[in-house]
C-alpha positions in Angstrom: 9.0 20.5 32.9 12.4 20.3 31.2 14.1 17.0 30.7 17.9 16.5 30.5 19.3 14.0 28.0 22.7 12.4 27.9 24.3 12.4 24.5 27.3 10.1 24.2 29.8 8.9 21.6 30.1 12.4 20.1 32.8 13.3 17.7 35.4 15.4 19.5 34.8 18.1 16.9 31.1 18.5 17.7 30.0 21.9 18.8 27.2 23.0 21.1 25.6 24.9 18.2 25.5 21.8 16.1 23.8 19.9 18.9 21.3 22.6 19.4 20.4 22.7 15.7 20.2 18.9 15.6 18.0 18.5 18.6 15.8 21.4 17.7 14.3 19.2 15.0 12.7 17.2 17.9 11.5 20.3 19.8 12.6 23.3 21.9 16.2 23.0 23.2 16.7 24.9 26.4 20.4 24.1 26.6 23.2 22.1 25.0 26.4 21.6 26.9 29.4 19.6 25.7 31.5 18.4 28.6 35.2 19.4 28.3 38.4 18.4 30.0 39.4 21.0 32.6 43.0 21.0 31.7 43.0 20.8 27.8 39.6 22.3 27.1 39.0 19.4 24.6 35.7 17.7 24.4 35.3 14.5 26.4 32.9 13.1 23.7 29.6 13.5 25.6 27.1 16.2 26.2 23.8 17.1 28.0 20.9 18.5 26.1 17.9 19.9 28.0 14.6 19.8 26.2 11.5 21.8 27.2 9.1 18.9 27.7 9.1 15.2 28.3 7.4 14.6 25.0 10.1 16.5 23.1 12.8 14.7 25.0 11.3 11.3 24.2 11.0 12.3 20.5 14.7 13.2 20.5 15.7 9.9 22.0 13.6 8.0 19.4 15.0 10.2 16.6 18.7 10.2 17.5 19.7 7.2 19.6 22.0 5.2 17.4 21.9 7.8 14.6 25.2 8.5 12.7 26.3 12.1 13.6 29.8 13.2 12.5 30.8 9.6 11.6 29.8 8.1 15.0 26.6 6.4 16.2 25.5 8.6 19.1 23.9 7.4 22.2 20.9 9.4 23.5 19.0 8.6 26.7 17.6 10.3 29.7 20.3 11.7 31.9 20.6 10.1 35.4 21.7 11.9 38.5 25.5 11.9 39.0 26.5 9.2 41.5 28.8 9.9 44.3 32.3 8.6 43.4 34.6 7.0 45.8 37.7 8.9 46.8 40.5 7.8 44.5 43.3 9.4 46.5 45.5 12.0 44.8 47.0 15.2 46.0 45.0 16.9 48.8 47.4 19.8 49.5 48.8 20.6 52.9 51.2 18.5 54.8 49.1 15.4 55.1 51.0 14.1 58.1 54.2 13.5 56.2 57.6 15.2 56.3 57.5 18.9 57.0 60.4 21.1 55.8 59.7 23.6 58.5 60.0 21.1 61.4 63.4 22.4 62.7 
């Protein structure tokens, strides 16, 4: 069973290959994904690393949580399921019940 880890406080210059190499010292890395901003493509400073076993994931947490990587003390812990976020408004498209240019 694979276990997904959250890796936070990453340098914005970190790469997925660097993460894969780093975490491979704790065991087999199945995937390493840096989360990026949709518009700019720039790193958001966190990633998810999936290890091939719970033992390897626990070893990675113990090895790297609080360790200095790229000049920053990274945070490594078990990833939790994403919580449903409340609607924050914003553009929804369509008319939305407001003024319509094609009314007359």
